[in-house]
C-alpha positions, -999 to 999 in steps of 0.1 A, spaced: -1 0 -1 27 23 8 47 15 -26 15 23 -41 15 57 -28 49 65 -37 43 55 -73 12 79 -72 31 105 -56 60 105 -81 37 102 -113 16 131 -98 47 153 -93 61 146 -127 25 153 -142 24 189 -126 56 194 -140 46 188 -172 11 208 -168 31 237 -153 55 237 -185 85 224 -170 87 199 -199 71 206 -232 58 181 -257 87 160 -270 108 166 -240 125 139 -224 114 134 -188 144 127 -160 159 93 -161 155 68 -136 187 75 -117 176 113 -113 141 103 -101 154 78 -76 175 103 -60 153 131 -62 123 111 -45 148 88 -26 128 55 -38 136 23 -56 143 20 -96 110 -3 -95 90 23 -79 103 51 -106 94 27 -133 58 22 -123 54 59 -120 66 63 -156 40 36 -167 13 52 -152 20 82 -173 25 62 -202 -11 47 -193 -25 81 -192 -11 91 -228 6 117 -212 45 100 -220 55 72 -243 87 52 -234 111 46 -262 137 17 -253 169 28 -255 161 63 -257 142 74 -228 106 88 -217 92 118 -240 65 142 -232 32 134 -257 12 165 -267 -20 170 -252 -42 157 -279 -30 123 -272 -33 119 -235 -60 96 -228 -69 104 -191 -97 128 -186 -84 137 -151 -50 147 -165 -64 166 -194 -89 186 -171 -60 195 -146 -38 208 -179 -67 229 -189 -77 240 -157 -40 250 -152 -45 277 -181 -24 259 -205 -35 261 -239 -65 276 -226 -79 292 -258 -77 259 -278 -94 243 -246 -125 266 -242 -131 261 -280 -132 223 -277 -150 219 -250 -180 237 -266 -174 217 -296 -178 186 -276 -210 202 -258 -223 210 -292 -220 172 -304 -232 160 -271 -260 182 -259 -277 188 -294 -286 147 -294 -293 152 -257 -319 178 -264 -331 160 -295 -338 126 -270 -353 146 -244 -383 162 -265 -399 131 -264 -390 117 -230 -389 146 -209 -411 144 -178 -437 169 -165 -416 172 -135 -383 176 -153 -402 204 -177 -413 223 -147 -376 221 -134 -362 233 -168 -386 263 -166 -378 273 -129 -342 270 -138 -347 296 -168 -367 319 -146 -339 318 -122 -315 329 -149 -337 356 -158 -340 368 -120 -302 364 -117 -296 386 -150 -317 414 -139 -293 418 -107 -263 405 -125 -258 378 -98 -230 357 -119 -229 331 -94 -269 325 -91 -269 328 -131 -244 300 -135 -257 276 -112 -290 281 -126 -277 275 -164 -258 246 -154 -288 230 -135 -310 235 -169 -284 218 -187 -281 190 -162 -321 185 -167 -319 180 -204 -288 156 -199 -307 132 -175 -343 139 -193 -328 124 -225 -328 89 -208 -293 79 -219 -273 71 -186 -239 78 -205 -245 113 -214 -247 123 -175 -217 100 -167 -198 115 -194 -204 150 -182 -198 144 -143 -162 148 -149 -163 181 -169 -187 197 -140 -158 214 -126 -143 233 -155 -177 237 -171 -185 256 -137 -153 277 -140 -157 286 -179 -193 296 -175 -184 321 -147 -161 335 -169 -184 344 -196 -215 350 -174 -195 381 -159 -204 397 -195 -241 412 -195 -246 407 -231 -237 367 -228 -263 364 -203 -289 379 -222 -282 359 -253 -282 326 -231 -315 332 -215 -329 336 -252 -314 304 -262 -326 288 -231 -362 300 -239 -361 286 -273 -351 253 -261 -379 253 -236 -403 261 -262 -389 232 -281 -392 206 -252 -429 221 -245 -438 212 -281 -419 179 -277 -402 185 -311 -368 167 -314 -359 183 -343 -364 219 -329 -348 207 -299 -316 197 -315 -316 229 -338 -325 250 -306 -296 234 -284 -273 234 -317 -282 273 -319 -273 277 -286 -239 262 -284 -232 281 -320 -240 314 -301 -219 305 -271 -191 299 -294 -193 332 -311 -197 351 -276 -164 334 -259 -145 346 -291 -160 379 -295 -161 389 -259 -138 364 -239 -111 352 -260 -111 383 -285 -104 358 -314 -118 356 -346 
């Protein structure tokens, strides 16, 4: 048990150094002996720690050459990717790609929810929309973000697809951080309210095509707002 915790400690330390930019993609990680001395552990412990990074896609081991850092797009660990993006590395690319992911998944979730949403869930969606409007009127960013996230959570669960909610759960922290960043802009709040109202209308009508389109339009507007008001990129 102690040995395993040492493996985790060393792999976590290396991951932190990579995320903080000490080792860039393509760089060679410290050799076994250097890590043995630095952490005062056995070679076997170091090897297992490096294999942990390899299993996460963070690094690749090339026999006879060393261990090299992989670019972020080759990482396979959601936790590691979230840590890297939360740290501010590749911030613009991560923000845009997160919305791309949401667009792919949430438009489909809205389509499914249109024919599966319960009366209670529909009422909850309306209440969250009302809370967004109320928070917008007082520019209460924290409450606005809370209601916004809750609205989308209702739709994910109303889709009836258990995998959607599970896929989004690890993203909850970073989604909250990004929403807080964008929702400080009053115009973005207004745009979000209009888009959410269109989604509710489609759900009330039980119209899958309209619901998908409404959510897709919301994601496009979110992307455009992020570019124009926050990232200031084309």
